[in-house]
C-alpha positions as CSV (number, residue, x, y, z in Angstrom):
1,M,102.6,277.7,163.4
2,E,99.2,278.4,162.2
3,L,99.4,281.9,163.7
4,M,102.3,282.6,161.1
5,F,100.1,281.5,158.2
6,A,97.3,283.8,159.4
7,E,99.6,286.7,159.1
8,W,100.2,286.0,155.4
9,E,98.0,287.7,152.9
10,D,96.3,285.4,150.4
11,G,98.4,286.7,147.4
12,E,101.5,285.5,149.3
13,R,100.8,281.8,149.9
14,F,103.1,280.2,147.6
15,S,103.5,276.2,147.1
16,F,106.4,274.2,146.3
17,E,105.5,274.2,142.6
18,D,105.4,277.8,142.6
19,S,109.1,277.7,143.9
20,D,109.9,275.2,141.1
21,R,108.5,277.6,138.7
22,F,110.6,280.5,140.1
23,E,113.5,278.2,140.1
24,E,113.0,277.3,136.4
25,D,112.9,281.0,135.4
26,S,116.1,281.9,137.3
27,L,117.8,279.0,135.4
28,C,116.8,280.6,132.2
29,S,118.5,283.8,133.2
30,F,121.7,282.0,133.6
31,I,121.5,280.6,130.1
32,S,121.5,283.6,128.3
33,E,123.8,285.0,125.6
34,A,127.3,285.8,126.6
35,E,127.1,289.3,125.2
36,S,124.1,290.2,127.2
37,L,125.8,288.8,130.3
38,C,128.9,291.0,129.7
39,Q,126.9,294.1,129.0
40,N,125.8,293.9,132.7
41,W,129.3,293.6,134.1
42,R,130.7,297.0,134.6
43,G,134.3,297.8,133.8
44,W,135.3,294.7,132.1
45,R,135.1,296.3,128.6
46,K,137.7,298.5,127.3
47,Q,136.6,302.0,126.7
48,S,137.7,302.4,123.2
49,A,137.4,298.7,122.2
50,G,137.6,297.9,118.5
51,P,136.9,294.7,116.5
52,N,139.3,291.9,117.8
53,S,140.7,289.2,115.3
54,P,141.4,285.5,116.5
55,T,144.8,284.7,117.1
56,V,144.8,282.1,114.3
57,K,144.1,283.3,110.6
58,I,143.0,280.8,108.1
59,K,143.5,281.7,104.6
60,D,140.8,281.4,101.9
61,G,140.5,277.9,100.5
62,Q,142.6,276.4,103.2
63,V,141.3,273.3,105.0
64,I,141.6,273.3,108.8
65,P,143.0,270.0,109.9
66,L,140.6,267.6,111.9
67,V,143.1,267.6,114.7
68,E,143.0,271.4,115.0
69,L,139.2,271.3,115.0
70,S,138.9,268.6,117.5
71,A,141.3,270.5,119.9
72,K,139.4,273.6,119.6
73,Q,136.1,271.9,120.5
74,V,137.5,269.9,123.4
75,A,138.9,273.2,124.9
76,F,135.6,274.7,124.6
77,H,133.6,271.9,126.3
78,I,136.0,270.2,128.5
79,P,138.2,271.7,131.3
80,F,141.9,271.1,130.6
81,E,142.4,269.6,134.2
82,M,140.1,266.7,133.0
83,V,142.0,266.5,129.6
84,E,145.2,265.8,131.7
85,K,143.5,263.0,133.8
86,V,142.2,260.9,131.0
87,Y,143.4,257.3,130.8
88,P,144.8,256.4,128.4
89,P,146.5,259.8,128.3
90,V,146.0,262.2,125.3
91,P,149.0,262.5,123.4
92,E,151.3,265.3,124.2
93,Q,151.1,267.3,120.9
94,L,147.2,267.2,121.2
95,Q,147.3,268.4,124.6
96,L,149.4,271.2,123.5
97,R,146.8,272.4,121.0
98,I,144.0,271.9,123.4
99,A,145.9,274.0,125.8
100,F,146.3,276.8,123.1
101,W,142.8,276.9,122.5
102,S,141.9,276.9,126.2
103,F,143.2,280.3,126.5
104,P,141.2,283.4,125.7
105,E,141.3,284.6,122.0
106,N,141.2,288.4,122.5
107,E,141.8,291.1,124.9
108,E,138.1,291.5,125.8
109,D,137.8,287.9,127.0
110,I,141.0,288.2,129.2
111,R,139.7,291.4,130.5
112,L,136.5,289.8,131.5
113,Y,137.9,286.8,133.1
114,S,140.2,289.2,135.1
115,C,137.3,291.2,136.2
116,L,135.4,288.1,137.2
117,A,138.3,286.6,139.1
118,N,139.0,289.8,141.0
119,G,135.7,291.6,141.3
120,S,136.8,294.7,139.4
121,P,138.9,295.8,136.3
122,D,141.4,297.2,138.7
123,E,143.8,294.6,138.6
124,F,143.8,294.2,134.8
125,Q,144.2,297.9,134.4
126,R,147.2,297.9,136.8
127,G,148.8,294.9,134.9
128,E,148.3,296.7,131.8
129,Q,149.9,300.0,133.0
130,L,152.9,298.1,134.4
131,Y,153.2,296.4,130.9
132,R,153.1,299.6,129.1
133,I,155.8,301.4,131.3
134,R,158.0,298.2,130.7
135,A,158.0,297.3,134.2
136,V,157.3,293.5,133.3
137,K,160.7,291.7,132.7
138,D,161.5,288.1,131.8
139,P,158.0,286.8,131.2
140,L,157.6,283.0,131.0
141,Q,154.7,280.8,130.2
142,I,154.9,277.1,130.7
143,G,151.3,275.6,130.0
144,F,148.8,277.5,132.2
145,H,151.6,279.0,134.5
146,L,152.8,282.6,133.7
147,S,155.6,284.3,135.6
148,A,157.5,287.4,135.5
149,T,159.7,289.8,137.1
150,V,157.9,293.2,137.8
151,V,160.2,296.3,138.4
152,T,158.0,299.1,139.7
153,S,160.5,301.9,140.3
154,Q,162.8,303.5,137.7
155,S,166.0,302.8,139.7
156,G,165.3,299.0,139.6
157,Q,165.5,299.0,143.7
158,S,161.9,297.6,144.1
159,K,161.8,294.2,142.3
160,G,159.2,291.6,142.6
161,A,158.7,288.0,141.0
162,Y,155.1,287.0,140.2
163,N,153.6,283.8,139.4
């Protein structure tokens, strides 16, 4: 064992305190702004991406209901699965608003999550292409579940149902 330590150079001897310091540094790298993290993920951003607007527009002078603000904050900070398991149960109408705010607000976020889940932008681009050529039929969304029929040929011979 001493022979192993003898082969180390003096500059390479680190203690547990040093490893704690490095671990803290690496934690800081995870807690950086989302925009800087996204910049490092190749392919997630659309080439000609313009500014995206949120899905819900608020008119000037309109007061946002407290229920809506609460649902948005819950969706941002708590996974929906936990909201469903709370006892006593969260009222259904409030769950619907939380579910609404749990989804990404713009195409760039959807693209990012798709890239992270699949490891590349290929699946998102493939789905977008199928949608553009009108190959996606009968889309249905119930909560977080999305299903559709995809027709991949012009004659309609090749059909598939996807969930």
